[in-house]
C-alpha positions as CSV (number, residue, x, y, z in Angstrom):
1,X,13.8,11.1,2.9
2,X,10.3,11.5,1.3
3,X,10.7,8.0,-0.2
4,X,11.1,6.6,3.1
5,X,8.6,8.6,4.7
6,X,6.1,7.6,2.4
7,X,7.1,4.2,2.7
8,X,6.7,4.0,6.6
9,X,3.1,6.0,6.1
10,X,2.2,3.2,3.7
11,X,3.3,0.4,6.0
12,X,1.5,2.0,8.9
13,X,-1.7,2.5,6.8
14,X,-1.8,-1.0,5.5
15,X,-0.9,-2.4,8.6
16,X,-3.9,-0.9,10.2
17,X,-6.7,-1.7,7.4
18,X,-5.3,-5.5,7.7
19,X,-5.9,-5.3,11.4
20,X,-9.2,-3.6,11.3
21,X,-10.5,-6.0,8.4
22,X,-9.3,-8.9,10.8
23,X,-11.5,-7.7,13.7
24,X,-14.1,-6.9,11.7
25,X,-14.0,-10.6,10.4
26,X,-13.6,-11.7,13.8
27,X,-10.3,-13.2,13.7
28,X,-8.0,-13.8,16.6
29,X,-5.3,-12.0,17.5
30,X,-2.9,-14.1,15.8
31,X,-4.6,-14.2,12.6
32,X,-5.2,-10.3,12.9
33,X,-1.4,-9.9,13.2
34,X,-0.3,-12.0,10.3
35,X,-3.0,-10.2,8.0
36,X,-1.6,-6.8,9.3
37,X,1.9,-7.9,8.8
38,X,0.8,-9.4,5.3
39,X,-1.0,-6.5,4.4
40,X,1.8,-4.0,5.3
41,X,5.0,-5.4,3.8
42,X,3.4,-8.0,1.1
43,X,3.3,-6.0,-2.2
44,X,6.7,-4.4,-1.2
45,X,8.2,-8.0,-0.6
46,X,7.1,-9.1,-4.0
47,X,8.3,-6.0,-5.5
48,X,11.9,-6.7,-4.2
49,X,11.6,-10.5,-5.2
50,X,11.0,-9.3,-8.6
51,X,13.9,-6.7,-8.8
52,X,16.0,-9.1,-6.9
53,X,19.0,-8.9,-9.2
54,X,19.4,-5.2,-7.6
55,X,18.8,-6.4,-3.9
56,X,20.4,-8.6,-1.4
57,X,17.2,-8.9,0.5
58,X,13.7,-7.5,1.2
59,X,13.3,-4.2,2.7
60,X,11.7,-5.3,5.9
61,X,14.7,-7.6,6.7
62,X,17.3,-4.8,6.2
63,X,15.4,-2.3,8.3
64,X,13.5,-3.3,11.4
65,X,11.8,0.1,11.6
66,X,9.1,-1.3,9.4
67,X,8.6,-4.1,11.9
68,X,8.5,-1.6,14.8
69,X,5.7,0.5,12.9
70,X,3.6,-2.6,12.4
71,X,3.8,-3.7,16.0
72,X,3.0,-0.3,16.9
73,X,0.2,0.1,14.7
74,X,-1.2,-3.6,15.8
75,X,-1.1,-2.6,19.5
76,X,-2.8,1.0,18.8
77,X,-5.5,-0.8,16.6
78,X,-6.3,-3.4,19.0
79,X,-6.9,-0.7,21.7
80,X,-8.9,1.5,19.1
81,X,-11.1,-1.8,18.4
82,X,-11.7,-2.7,21.9
83,X,-12.9,0.9,22.4
84,X,-15.2,0.8,19.3
85,X,-13.9,3.9,18.1
86,X,-13.1,2.8,14.5
87,X,-15.2,3.9,11.7
88,X,-15.8,2.5,8.1
89,X,-14.8,5.9,6.9
90,X,-11.5,6.2,8.8
91,X,-10.8,2.7,7.3
92,X,-11.5,3.6,3.6
93,X,-9.3,6.6,4.0
94,X,-6.4,4.9,5.7
95,X,-6.6,2.4,2.7
96,X,-6.5,5.3,0.1
97,X,-3.3,7.0,2.0
98,X,-1.9,3.9,2.1
99,X,-2.5,2.6,-1.3
100,X,-1.1,6.0,-2.8
101,X,1.7,5.7,-0.9
102,X,3.0,2.4,-1.9
103,X,2.2,3.1,-5.7
104,X,4.7,6.1,-5.2
105,X,7.0,4.1,-3.3
106,X,7.0,1.1,-5.6
107,X,7.3,3.2,-8.8
108,X,10.4,5.2,-7.2
109,X,12.2,2.2,-6.1
110,X,11.7,0.5,-9.3
111,X,13.0,3.6,-11.3
112,X,16.2,3.8,-9.2
113,X,16.7,0.1,-9.8
114,X,16.0,-0.1,-13.5
115,X,15.5,3.2,-15.2
116,X,12.8,1.5,-17.1
117,X,9.5,3.5,-17.5
118,X,7.8,0.2,-17.8
119,X,9.2,-1.4,-15.2
120,X,8.8,1.7,-13.2
121,X,4.9,1.8,-13.8
122,X,4.5,-2.0,-13.1
123,X,6.3,-1.8,-9.9
124,X,3.9,0.9,-8.7
125,X,1.0,-1.5,-9.2
126,X,2.6,-4.5,-7.9
127,X,3.6,-2.8,-4.5
128,X,0.3,-1.6,-3.8
129,X,-2.2,-3.9,-5.7
130,X,0.2,-7.0,-4.3
131,X,-0.7,-5.9,-0.8
132,X,-4.3,-5.4,-1.4
133,X,-4.6,-9.0,-3.2
134,X,-2.5,-10.6,-0.3
135,X,-5.0,-8.9,2.1
136,X,-8.0,-10.1,0.1
137,X,-6.8,-13.7,0.1
138,X,-6.0,-14.0,3.6
139,X,-9.4,-12.2,4.8
140,X,-11.3,-14.3,2.2
141,X,-12.5,-11.3,0.2
142,X,-12.8,-12.0,-3.4
143,X,-9.9,-10.8,-5.9
144,X,-13.0,-9.4,-8.1
145,X,-12.7,-6.6,-5.5
146,X,-9.4,-5.5,-7.1
147,X,-11.1,-4.8,-10.3
148,X,-14.6,-3.6,-8.7
149,X,-13.0,-0.9,-6.5
150,X,-10.7,0.3,-9.2
151,X,-7.2,-0.6,-7.4
152,X,-5.6,-1.8,-10.5
153,X,-6.7,1.1,-12.5
154,X,-6.0,3.7,-10.2
155,X,-2.4,1.9,-9.5
156,X,-2.0,2.3,-13.3
157,X,-2.8,6.0,-13.5
158,X,-0.5,6.4,-10.7
159,X,2.4,4.8,-12.0
160,X,1.4,7.1,-15.4
161,X,1.9,10.3,-13.5
162,X,5.1,9.1,-12.0
163,X,6.6,8.2,-15.4
164,X,5.1,11.4,-16.9
165,X,6.7,13.6,-14.5
166,X,10.2,11.8,-15.0
167,X,9.6,12.2,-18.8
168,X,9.3,16.0,-17.9
169,X,12.5,15.9,-15.9
170,X,10.6,17.2,-12.8
171,X,12.5,16.8,-9.5
172,X,12.3,13.5,-7.8
173,X,10.7,14.9,-4.9
174,X,7.9,16.7,-6.7
175,X,7.4,13.5,-8.9
176,X,6.8,11.7,-5.8
177,X,4.7,14.2,-4.2
178,X,2.5,14.6,-7.3
179,X,2.2,10.8,-7.9
180,X,1.0,10.5,-4.1
181,X,-1.5,13.2,-4.3
182,X,-2.8,12.2,-7.8
183,X,-3.2,8.5,-6.8
184,X,-4.7,9.5,-3.3
185,X,-7.3,11.6,-5.1
186,X,-8.3,9.0,-7.8
187,X,-8.4,6.2,-5.0
188,X,-11.0,8.5,-3.0
189,X,-12.9,9.3,-6.1
190,X,-13.0,5.6,-6.9
191,X,-14.2,4.7,-3.6
192,X,-17.1,7.5,-3.8
193,X,-18.1,6.1,-7.1
194,X,-18.3,2.3,-6.3
195,X,-19.2,2.9,-2.8
196,X,-18.0,-0.6,-1.6
197,X,-16.4,-1.8,1.3
198,X,-12.8,-3.1,1.2
199,X,-13.2,-6.8,2.5
């Protein structure tokens, strides 16, 4: 249940960041929807394709709840942007929450699928950083932002926390909670240290 909840939280947070960045870049509604969708499920789709020997199809095709969450976020996000109540700080916080959730989810799913510590850590990186890379590509931002804003470094450390928790034989829910909290904290610290915008 915690894994599914974190996945939906990450999906919602990244859908909103994609939408808000699209609005900031003055994209039309259809392009904003594409960016929101691609940001929300892009990294997870890449993860499932890389682990395709264990799955019949990608997660959002099997479970329409992800599409409903994205649709709701796009609708609410559009209303908020029209009211001009969004802030840069809220965008950064949503990005951090979504990133932490998707690092945790990617690692947990890979651990269940393969049991390999290396693959577990790598899929945490792919799941979260993949979504950020896709968002940057579609919004015209530089891929160097992945390095400058420490996305990959934070994802690596988050994956290391997850693998370490498993090595210590901690309960699965505790490992996920610790990974989420550690990754969120590291992402916030990295944002404060770099003081750079998302796109």
